[in-house]
N, C-alpha and C positions, 0 to 999 in steps of 0.2 A: 793644662784640664787632663786628668787621667783617665783611659778607657776603662768603660767599666762593665762590659761585657767580654764573657770571653766564650770559644767555643768550645763543644761537648769534646771535639778531635784535634786534640794537639800535634801537631807536628813534633816526630824525635827525632833529632839528628844522634846518628851515632858516630863514635869513631873506633877505630881497634887497632890495637897496640899489639906487638910482638906474634904476629904470623907472619912468618917471611912470603914474599910473592914469588912465584915461581916459575919462570920461562917454561915455555912450552919445547917440549922435546922434540928431537928429529925422528923420535919413534912413536909419537903419539901418534894415536888413533886415526883415521880421515873424521873430516867433517859429513855431516848428513849431505850437504851440497854437491861433495866428491863424490858420494856412493849412491846418490839418484840421479841420473842422466835427466836433460830436459825430455828427453823421449817417454821417461817415465813419468813427468806431470802429464804430459800430453794423452798419454793414453797408460794409464795405471793399471788397466785389468790385463793388456797383452805384455808388458812389464814382467809383471808379479807371474804369468806362467813362463814366459821366454828368459827373464835374467834371473836375479839374484831370487831367492823364496823371498815371501812377506816376512817371516818373520826373522831372519836376520837383517834384513833392509831395516827394520825396527830397532834391532836388538844394537846393529851398529851405530845410530842415530843418540839412543840414549847412552851406551858406553862413553861416547867423550863425554869427554872435561869430568873425571870422577871426581869426587869429592876428594880433596887434600891431595891430589898428585898421585893417589893409586892405583893398583891397576883395576882395568874391569873386574870383577869376581863374579863366578856364577851360585847363586844361594839354592840350596837344594830346594824342594817344595815343605811348604812349611805347615801341610795339613797337619793337626797332629792325630796321631794314634796313639795306641792302648800303651805302647812302650815307652810313649815321650811324657805320659803323667806320673811316671814316676820322679821323685823330686829334682833328681842329678841327669836326668837323661838328657845327653848331648845328641846334637842336630849331626848328624853325620852325612857328608865328610866336613870338617871342619871349613866354611867356607872363608874363613881367614887365612889360612892357611897360608896364602901365598902371599899375605903382605909382609914382607920383612923389614921394613924400616920404622914399621909402627909397631912398639910391643902391644899385645891386647888381650884381655884376660879374657878367661875361658869361656865359650859359647853359653852364654843362658838360656833357659828354657825359654820358646814363644809363646806369644798369645798371639791369633790372628783374627781382626777383626775385617768383615765383608761390606766395603764401602758401596759398591752395585756391581752386576755380572761382570765389568771390565776391570774391575781392581779391589785389591784386598791390601792390609798395611798390617805387618807385623810387628810387636814390640816384646821386649823382656817384661817377663808377668810383672815382677815389681812396678815399670813404670808404665803399664797396660792398668793397674787398679790406680794407680795416679792420675796418669790423664782422664782413666773412666771418670774419677771424682770432678775432675776438672773442664768437664763439658769438650775433652778436646776434639772427638770426634765429629760430634754435633758440629762444632764450627766447622772442622776441617768441610765436613759436607756442605755447609751452607756458606763458603767462601768459595767451594770450587762452582757448584752452581750459580755464585754472585757472576761470575769471571766464565760460565757456561763450558766449565773444563768437560765435563764428565756426557757431552752432547754426542750422539753416534755419529761417523764420519765412516764414509765409503771411501775416501782418501788417503793412502798411505801415509803421503806427506803430513799432512793435519794430523792423524792418528798418533804421529810419531811425536807432532810438536804437545800434544795432548798430553801424553805419557812426559814428555821433559816437563809437562808445566806444572803436572802432579806432584813430580819430583821438587820442584822447585817451592810447591806450595806448603809441602811437608818439610822441606828444611827451614824454611821462612818461619812457620808456625812453633816449631821447637824452639829455634830460635826465642822469638815471642814468650815462650815459656821457660826461658832460662836455660836451653841446651844448646849452648852455643860451639860445643865440640862434638855436637851429634854426627853420626856418619850415615851414611842411607845407602842400601844394596838394592840393587831391583832384579828382578827374575819375572821371566815368562814362564807359563805352565798351560795344560792344558786346561781347559774348560771347568773348574772345579767341583762342577754339580754331575761329572761324569757323561755327559752328553760328551756327540762329538765336538772337538773345537772350530772355531769359525778361525778361518785363517788372516782374516780380514780383520779381526778384531782380537790378539790373543788375550789371557787373561793377564795382567801385569799384577806384582807381589813386590810390595817395598818393605824388607825389615830394616829397623831404625838401631842402631846401638847409640844410647844418649851420652853418654861421659857425662863428666860432672856437671852439677849443676850449679851455674852462675850464681853468686850472690850482691846484691849493695854492696858498695865498697862508703867512698866517701861522699856525705851531701850538702850541695853547697846551697844555699835559700837565698841567697843575697841579701837585702834589709831588712829580711823579715823580723829579724831577733831586736830591731827598733821598735817595734811595735809595741804598745803597754801590755799587750795581752797577749805575748811571742810565747808563753808556756802553755797555752790553751788551743793556738793557733798551730803551734809548732805538734802538739799532740793532736791535731785534725788531721794533720799533712802524717799519715801513719805508714809512712816507708820509713826505716831504720837500717839502720849500717846491720849487713848478716843477715837480711832476710832475702828469701829468694828473689831472682830478678826477674819480677814477671813485666813486661813493658806495657799491660793492659795497666797495670795499677799506678805508673806513672799516671798515665792519662788520667782515671777513676780518682786519684787523689789533688793530681792538678783542681779539678774541678769540684772535689770537696773543698779545697783551702781558698777558690775563687768564693766560692758560697757560704763559706766559714767568714770570709771577711770581709763580704756584702751583709752580712745578716750581725755583726757584730760593731758597726760604725764606720766603716772604710769604705766609702762612696768611692774614692778618686785611686782605688787598691789598682795595680798593674803587674800582671806576671808574664812573664816572656817564655818562648817556646824554650820544653828544657833539652838538655842536650846530655848524652848518656858515652863514655869514654869507655871502651871495653877492654879489658888488661886479660890477656888469654896467661901471662904470668902468674898473676894474683889469682883467677877466675874471678873476676869481679867487675861491677861497675860504678863507676863514679859517676854520679849525678850533677850536672850543673843545672840548675831553673830560678832565674834571678827574680826577686820579689822586691816589690816597690811597697809597702801599704799608704804610703800616702797621708799618714794624719787618721786621727779619729774623730768623728762629727756626733753630734746631734741633732735634731730636725729642730728649723725654725721656723718662721713664718710661711705661709701658702699665699702666693700670689696670680693673679688671673690676669692674660692679655684680653680678656673682655668680660668686664664687672658689670656690663649694664646685662648681658647675655647669662654669665653663670658668674657669681660673686665669689671672689676668695674667702666668706664666711663662709656658704654653702658650701664650697670647696670642701671646706676644713670639715663639714659635720658631715662629709662622706667620708674622708679619711679616718682611718684606723688608728692613725696615733697621734700624740697630743705635741704641742711644742715643748722641748726639753728631751725628750723621750730619744736613745739611742738609734739612732739613724739605721735604719733595715731595707735591704732592696728589693724583701719580697713585699714590704707593705707602699712603697712607691710603687711596685707592678700593679698592688692590687688597687691602688688608687684611679693607675691606667684604667684599667677593666671594668672599673666603678663606673669612669665617667663615660666609657662608651657604654657601658649597658645603660644609659638615661636614654640611649635613641635622639638627644640631641645635638651631637657633637660626630663629625666624619675622621676626627685623628685626631691623638691627643700626647703631646710631647712635652714629658717632666725633666727639668735640667736643674740637679743639685745646684747652686750657686754657693760658694764660702763668704760667711757673713765675718764669722769670726774664726784664728788659728786656734789649735789645741796650745796649752800653756798649763803645765806644772800640773801633768798628767790628770787634768783638766778635758775634756773633750770641746772642740770648736762646734760651732753652727752653721751649717747652710741653709739659705731660703730655700724653698721649692718649688720652682717658677713653671707654670703651669700655661702652658700654650695650646688652645684647641681652636680649630674650625668650627663653623658651625655645620650642621648638616639638616636635613630636611624635618623639619616641626611640624607639617601640615600633613593629614594622612586623610584619602577619600579611600575607603573600603565598600564594599557589597558581594552579597552572594544570593545565589539563587538555587533552589532543590526542590527535593520532594523527597517524605518519607513517611511509612507507615503510620508513625507518632504522632508527626509534624503537621501531615498533608503538606500542599504546596504553598512555599514560604521564597518571598524576596527580603532582602535584609542588606540596610545600607547606613552607612556612619562616617561623619565627617570628625576630625579630631584638630586639635593644636594643643602641642604637647607642651609648651611654653608660652600661652598667654600671658601667664603672672608671673615673672620671673623670681626665683629662680624656681624650673620644673611646676610650675602650675599650670595646669592643663585644664581644657575646656571641650568635653565629648559632647553629640549630637546624635543621636540612633532613631531608627524606626523601621519597624516589622508592619508588610503585608502580605496577610497568608490566610488559607480557607482556615484556619482554626485560630489565629495570633494575629491581632492589632496590635501595634504599640510603639509611642512614642516617648522618649524623654532624654533628659538632659542633661547631665554630671560634670561636677567639678573635683578635680582631683592634685593633693599636692605630695609628689613625692619626695621622698627622703625629709619628712618633715620634724625637724628639729633634731633629728638624730639619722644614721645611717638606717634603709630599711625600712622606715617607720614610712607608715602612708595614711592621709588622711583623704575621707570622700566625702562627697553629696551625692544623692541623687534622685531626682523628682521624675516622676514616669505617669503614665494612662495607658491602661491596656484595658483588653476587650477578649478573653481568652476560652476557648473550649476546650477540653481533654475529654477521656473517656469517662471521668468521674463529674468534672464539675462545669459550668459557665458561670464566670466571673467578670463583672466589668468594674475596675480597681482604678484608684489613684492614691498613690503613694508616695513618700517622702523616706528615705533611708539616709544616714550618718554612721558612717564608722572610723573608727579609730583602729589601726594595726601593725604587727611587725611580721612582715610575709616574706614568703621566700617566691626567687625567679631560677630560671634554669641555671645562669649563671653563679648566683650564692643561696645555694641551698641551707636553710635552717636547719638545725636540731628542735631548735625552741621556737614556736611561733605561738601567737595570740591575737585576739580579737575583741572589742567591745566595742557596742554599738545601740543606737535607738532604733525604732522604726515606727511611722503613724500611718496607717492606710483607711479610707473609703472603700467599702468594697457593698456593691447590689450583685447577690450570685443566688443559685441556687441549682441541687443536685442537674444532673444533663438530661435535659428531654428526649426520653428515647419512645416508640412508638407513638410519638403525635400528641402523647398526654401531658400536657402542659404542669408544672408542680410552681406552687408561687414561689415569688423572689422574696429575699429578706436581706436588708439592709442591717451590714455590720462597720462600726467604727473599732478598732483594733491599735491600742499602744502596745508597745514590746522593748523593753532594756532585754541586750542578748549578749554572753560574752562565751569565749570558746579560746579555750588551748589545747596545743599539738604537740605529741614528741615524735619526730621523725629520724631516725637513723638510715632512713634506704641510702642506696648508692644513687637512685635518678628519680625525678619529679614526674616523669613521663614511661621512663622504662625501666623502673627497681628489679634487680636481681638478688638482693640481700637487704638482710635489715628490717625493721619493723617500724609502725603506724600508730600511733593511739591518738584518741582525741574525744577532747568533753564539750558536753556545749549545755549551757543552762541559761533559759530565756524567760522570764516573768512574762505575762501577759494581761491583760484587760479588754476584754471587748464588750460591747454596750450592743445587744439585741434584745427583741422582744421586750422592747420598754424595762430592760435590767441590766446590771452590770455581773459578770462571770468575770472572777481573778483565777489564774491558773498557771502553772509553771510547766514550762517543757524541757524534756532532759531527754540527752542523745549522749551513747556511749557508742564508739567505733573502734575498731584495731586491725588492722592487717600484718601479716608477717609473709617476709619472701625469703626462699631458701634453696641455694645451690646446690642439687645431689649429685649433678654429675656435671661433666664437660658438657656446656649447652644444655642442660635442662635445670630450668629452677619451678621448684614448687611454692604457690602464692594460694594462701588462702585467708578469708577475711571472715569479722560477725560484725554485726550491726543490733543495736538495741535502744529502742526508743518509747518514750512514754508521756502522756499530757496528766497531771494529775491536778487533781479538786476539781474537776467537773463531768458532765456528762457527756459522750459526742457528739448529741444533736444542738450542745450549748455550744460549741467550736465550730466557726465558722467553714463551710465545706473545703474550702483551699486551704485552710489551713490545720486539717485534718493530717492523718496517717494512711500512707498508702504506701503500697508496694507491685514492684512489676517495670519490666524495661530491659533497657541495655545497660545502665548500672545496678541495676535491683538485682530480679530472679528474671533470669534471659529465657525467652519463650513465649513469655507473655506478654502483654499490650502495656503502655504505660498506665501506670495507676489501676490495673485491670485485676491485682491481686487482693482478698480481701472481702468482709462481706457483704453482701446486695441485699436490694430493698426487693420487695412485691413487684416491681418495674424491671429488677434486671441492671438498675444503677448501682456500679458502686460507690458506696456508703464511705469509705474511710472507717477510720477507727482510733482509737486514744492508746494504743498498745503496739508495738510492731517488732521482730526479730526477723534479720535477714542471714545467712550462711552462704559464701560459696567458696569454691575449692577448684585448682585448674594448674595444668600442668603446659609451662610455656617452653618450647620445642625447635631446638635451632635445627634446620633442617640441611645447611648447608648451599642450598641453591641460592641463584641470583649475589652470588657471592657473600653469603651467611644473611642477605637480607630477609629471607623467608623465614616464617617461623610459624609452627602448629600449636595450638591451643585447644585442648578436649576440656570440657568444663561441666560443675555441678552445682547447681544453683537450687536454694528453697529460701520460703519466705513465709510470713505469717501474719495475718492484722487482725487484732482484737478489737469489741467495743468495749472490752474490760480495761481497766487500769495496768492491769498483768497480766501479759501474755498467759492465753489458754493453752493454743495450740489446739484446738480444736478443727480449723481447715487449715492444714499446710500444703504448699502449691511447691511442686518441683520441678526443675527446669534441667535440660542437658544439652551439650552439642557440640559443636568443634567451631575452632576461630581459626582466622589468619591472620599473622601481622607481618605488614612490610615495613622494614625500619629504613627510616629516613634519618636525615641531619638533624629535625627539629622533632623525631618522637616517631614512635610505628603508629601506623594506620593499620585499624582494626575493622575487622568485619568479623562477624558472629553470627552463626546462624543457630536458632535454638527450638529445641521443640519442648515443649508443654507434657509434660509426662503421664498430668493427671487433671488434665483439661476438661472442662466444660464445654463439652461440643456448641453448646447456645451461645457463648460468649468469645471463647477462645479458638484462634488460629491454630491449625495443627503445625505450622511453622513461623517463625518470626526471626527476619534480620535486623541485624545494628552494624550501622557503619561510623565510625566518630576516630578522632585522636588520640594517643596514647591508649593505655592498656584500661581493663575493665575498672581493675584500682588498684 
């Protein structure tokens, strides 16, 4: 079986022809070890004063082993003055006059680039433009930082070694860009900014003449031409004879070819490491990269090593491919991620197994053998806390995520708090009949006290939806369901004056469709979200039935305006059509206020109030919010500041009348984690009612406000 995965960074073997090897001359300059005695290493400061000068010591070290055997040359200062801005202004004196054995073109005009306070690079103008377009300088700086060449060193020998490393890096990088005949000269200078020179760290300038840019010569790709899709595969490997010889392109195009093979039906393809043969006589490099396609195949059946835990039929529902589809490695990896996201398995290994071989230009067939290991399927969770909106609260839950294989879960939950009591049992079937479809049932009993309502409720809820999750966010999602509840409730008692309780029996059908093009569920930075909900309801109270429809339209937009700053805005409108507010159960009316609504106000505290000061809710609502999410760079970029402004209004009319609009503003902090940002918002009500609204409100939660 052929290997199926490839490294992003391929090793490239280089063979060089037509370049003579020169023996060292007896007159060659002495090496660094001969110039710097042991005493210099032990006491560099005194040696620098009593012995040779600092600059001469470094110069002697750098001048050893000049390129291609030429004598060391002194390049004059390359800082360009006005006279050098003329089209053909030469650099005087000619730094190449001493090289007699190598004919050279006339000295070109140079552009200089300051790398740091210790190093400058100089290139002919045309080469400087070309390298600037190819991000050559940025790459040089990044590689230099990666090997820590540019660190300040007090030791002269180490500084000299850094100068030599700079030169080697420049020469190697020029070769990577196809300049195999490039020659590099170095020069020392006083501080280029006009300040007094630092004797321990002189400014170094390297000047490069590129020579001819080499090209790709012959290209040999092994058995690739035996593949039935050879023309398309060869076009995907976008290197042709005569192209500039960029070694980076070899790595990039090798990976591109590997991806193309994996996406067009070749699960057993293999690509060996490329070899590049440089011929200086032709100024070309011949590339050899043996490729073995391994035959073209289509998906066959899926097997499971644990059919009683996760059956092959259920895994087939999760897969995004059908039997007979051309094999794609991305779909194999997608299936692996989907199985891991179920939370039922700790590891997944998927192995393509040949069932039939390709014949008569028809693909063969591979079975997908899925081998899984069970994960922990039972979870006990709990939380304890206090919030101004929720009071003190203790929550606990127990869940078995595969009690009814495959992916049938049972969840029992409870809440014990000063404002909420709840007990619930839920059943859930993930990936029901198709990928990412969820069927759920929930039954609960609760006793809840909010700013507006006291309600004792028994309810049942069933829904069927196509949902998003953090790993697989959906652009289009939907939900349909039904709800039946019995509730005994009243508006909240304030000032010790009790209000009569009323019993409501409510039945509802509901549906929601959504469009989500944002780039994250919990921390979006671009895109839009739109949602539309429709829920016809029937409510029996006061001895008669009421029929009405709940409608809601909401949307949000996320716009990156600059690096590290995202503007976000949202709007929401809702209405209950077909009845009056007092005929709708208080818990089913529309309210505003709170951490995900109008910040600065309490939960359900925005809207009309009765004579007792109780929020009564309404039958129409409008909310708007805007905020700027600003990265600070603190804590490795994890800390974000978010100034915000919200407004909201609730009306007792079916159409918003905007008679009473509440405004809130404030500042939030986000701390970004691997599972989403932790949000802390401090809001101030701008037109608060001193009798009911606090001067400041704090909200803590996970994820952005919208």
